[in-house]
N, C-alpha and C positions, 0 to 999 in steps of 0.2 A: 111610599115604595110601590112600584108597579107590580102587578101580579102577572107572571109569565103565562099563567093559564087563561088570562082575559084577552080575547082577540082584539078588543078595542084598545087595550093598553099597549098592545104590540104594533099597532098602526101609528107610525110616526107622524101622520098627517091628521089624526083624529082629534076633534075638538072635545072639550069635557062633556058636552051634550050628545056625543057620539056622531054628530055631523062632521063632514070633511072641512077641515081648516085650510085656509090658504097658506100656500107655501110662504116661507119667510122671504122678505125682500133682501136685496144685496146688503143693506146696512146690517140687517139682523144676522144674516149668514155670516157676514165678516166679523160680527161681534162674538158669535157663539162658536163657530167652528174650530178656532184655535183650541179652545178649552176642551171641546169634545175629543179632538185629536190627541191632545196632551194626556187626557185621562184613559184613553184606549190602550189596552195592553198590546204589545207587539204580536203580530201574527206568528204562530208557531210553525216553523217550516217543517216539511216531511223529513223522515229519517235519512233518506239518501238523495236529498236535494240540496243544492247550493243556493238556490233562490230564496231570498229573504233572510239570509244569514248575516249577522253582524261582521263575522270574520270568516268568509267562506274559504280563503286560502288556509287558514289554521285548521279548519274542518277536514278540507281535502288532504292536507298533510297528515293528519291523524289517521285517516283510513288508509292512505297509500302506505305510510311508514309501519303501520300495524301489519298490514298484509305482507309487506316485504320482510319485515323482521321475523315473522312467524315461518315464512318460507326459508329464510336463512337458517333459522334454528332447526328446522326439519332437515336441511342439508347436513348440518353439523352432526345431527344424530345418525344420519345415514352413513357419514363418514367416520363413525365413533372408532377410535383406536389409531387413527392417523395422527401425524404430527401436526397438522393444520386444523384439526377438529376443534381444539380449545380456542384458537383464534377466531375460527368461524363462528363458534358459539358466542363468544364475546362480542363480535361484530353484530350478530343477529340480536343479541340482548340490547346493545346500544341502539339500533334502529327501532326495535319494539318499544324501548323506553321513550325515545323521541316521539314515536306515534301516540303512546298513552299520554305523555305531556300535552301534546297538541289537542288530542281528543278532549282531555280534561279541561284545558284551558278554553277551548271552543265552548264546551258545555258551561263553564262558569260565565263566560261572557254572555251567552244566550239567556241563560237563567237570570243573570243580573239585569237584563232588559225587561223582564216580566214583572209587572206590578201585582200580579194575582198570586204570587208565591210568598209565603211566610219565610221561607229559607231559600235564598237566591244564590247558591254556590254550587260547587262541584259535587257529585255524588260521593259519599263516604266510600262505597264499594269500589268505585273507579279510583279513588285516591289510594285506597288500600293495596289494589293491584300495583299502582305505581310505586308504593313503598316497598313492595316485594322486589320489583325489578331493580330499584335503585340500590337495595340492600345486596342483591346478588352481584351487581356490578362492583360495589364496594368490597364485598368478599373476594371476588376474583382479582381485584387490582391490589387490595391491600393484604389479605390474609395468604393468598397463594404465593406470593413472593417470600413472605415470612416463613412459610412452611417449607420453602427451599432452603432456608437457613436453619432449619431444625426445629421450627415451632410445631408442636404436637397439636394437630387440629382438633383433637378430642380432649385437649386439656382444659381446666377451668379458665386459664389465661386466654386460650383462644375463644371460648364461649363469651367471656367478658368483651373482648374486642368485637366479636360479631354483634353483640348486643348494643354496643356503643355505636356501631355503624347503623344498626336498625333505628336507634333512638334518634340519631342525626337525620335518618331518612324521614321519620315521623314528623320531626320539627320542621324540616325543609319543605316537605310536601305541603303541610298545613299552612306554612308561611306563604308559599308561593300561589297556591290555589284557592285558599280561603281568606287568609288575613289580607294578602296583597290586593285582591279585587274588591275587598270591602264586604264580603258576604257575612263574616263574623270578625269581631275583634278579640284580642287576647282576653280582655276583660269579660266579654261575653262567654267565654270558655272557663270562667272561674278562676282566672290568674288576675295579677295586679293588686293583690291585697297587701296591707301593711304587714311588716314582719311579725309583730305580735299576734295578729289575726291568723296569719299563715301557720305559725307554730301551734296556736290553739286549735286550729282545724286538723293539723296533722296528728295531735294527740287525740282528738275526738275520733278520727278515723281508726287510729291504732287501738282504741278501746273497743271497737267493734269486731277486731280481728279474731279474738278467742271464740266468741259464740259462733261466728261464721265458719271458723275452721272446724269446730265441733260438729256442726251441721254437715259440713263437707265430708268429714271423716265417717260419719254415720251413713251419708249416702254411698260413699265409696264401699263401705263395708257390705251393704245391701247389694250394690252392683256387682262385687266381686264374686257373689254366689252364682251369678248368671253369665258374667262377661269376664274376658281376660283383662286384668288390670293394666292400665298404661304405665310405662316406665317413667322415671323422672327425666325431664328434658335436660337436666344439668349433669355434667360428667361427675363421677365420684371424686370426692376430695380426700386425698390421703394424709394431709397435713394441715397445719394451721393457715399456711399461705393459700392452699387450695380452698379452704373454707372461706378465707377473706375474699377471694375472687368470685366464688359463688355467691356470697352475700352481696357483693357489690353488683353482680349480674341481676340476681333475683329480687333483692330488696331495695335497690336504688335505680338502676338503669331501666329495668322492665317497667316498674310502676310509673316512672316519669314518662316515658315514651308512650306507653300503651294507654295511660289514663288521659294523657293530652289528646291522643287521637280518638280512642274509643268513647270516652266520656266527654272530654272537653269539646271535641269536634262533632263526632257522629251522633252522640246522644242529644247534644244541644240542637243540632240541625234537625234531627227527627222530633224533638219536642216541639220545635217551632212549626214543623210541617204537620204533625200528627197528634200532638198532645203528649202529656207527661207519661201516662200509663203505656201507651204503645212505644214510646221512645225507650222506656226502660226495658221493655221485652225485646224490642229490636236490637237495642245495644248489647243485651245479654246474649242473645243468639249469635250476633255478628262476632262478638268477643270470643265465645266458645268455638265457633266455626273456624275463626282465624288461628286458634291454637291447635287444630286437628287437621287442617288441610295439608300440611307438610309431613304428616306422620307416614312413614314408609315401613314396610315389613316385608320378610321373605315370603310370607303367606298372605294372600288377599284376605281370607276368612279371619286369620289372627289380627291382621292390621285393621280390618273393619271392626272387630270387637274392641280393640284397644282404643280406636278413635271414637267409637260410641261411648265407651266408659269414660274417656276423657271429656267428651262434649257434655254428658249429663252431670259428671262430677263438678264441672266448671260452673254450671248454671247458678247454684246458690251464691257463690261469691260474685258472679257477674251481675245478678239481680241486685245484691246488696250494694255493690259498687254504683250502679246506676242510681238506686234510690237515694243513698247517701249523697251523692254528688248533686242531684237535683234538689234535694231537701236543704242542703246546707248552701247550695250555690257556690261551692268552693271545690276547685279541683284538688287543693291541698288535702281535704278530708279524704277524698278517693285515694290519693297517693299514700296517705298515712295507713288506710285499711289495707291496701294492696301491698305495700312494702312490709308491713308487719305480718300480714298473713303468709307471704312468701318466706319471709326471714325465719319465722318459727319453723316452717317445715324444713328449711335447709339446715338449721341447727339439729333438729331431731333426727334428720337422716344422717348426718355426720356422727352424732353420738351413737346411733344404732350401728353404723358401719364400724366404728372404732371400738365397740363393745363396752362403751362407758355406761 
């Protein structure tokens, strides 16, 4: 292997004894040049340049649509209260989503050409932004009309429908941006196991739920002395049907969609790029941040405290999920831990609220 610090090694025309070697003849150049070109990684284009890009049109659409979408959303906010504002907001959201899809697609193609990357797909962060946008569109298109027919948007049923849309967005985005271009296969993300192995991994994950929950409760008890606790993201269940919807939301839909995205996709991509330890930490932080970015409160100070409480309280289970996923190499183990962890809390909250 050549030493980059050796000036002789860096001289392409230097002979082994340090003297200048003759340039290769036409036959030699014709013999070796194609291999050298084939092995060279594509030149990385600059951020705002179309030159050298595999799909310059897609990259341009990504920038233009993103800027236009943000501008239209700003107009909708400025006209808040008018009859046209919701439609302008939806239009801006659609254009912004188109821009995010184009940007992520362009990024996936560019990274796919590079031979120096262990993971050659779209960024998990950009993909998550796209999931949020797609989910918002789904909520506006599906839940808004249902609310006009009497659906309570704060009910357990509405939350279940919302999580179903989010789960579909997770699966769809990963399929289009990661599996489709060939950056990762479903098997690479811990899926595709035999039924017996999947059930076994689900049970193994469920067995970890109780100790992880105990640690989480202890962390929450300590944090509650200094910070305002964050409320449950689920609406209160007043009857058995509400409990059933909350269990479906927290113990089935959320674990499937979130584990496929945050562990199967993001943690796997980062494990290839940075190694197992950094991938677990990155995945845990990413997972925790994703759960607090949408927290709103009437007071910024109170909202910030609740967001910080939720972020820190989520770290133990986030780290455990990443570790178990990579240790077992199975997404089903992470789903088993996540689903049982959430399910126990849903049942405990229901029993506490009903006075049982």
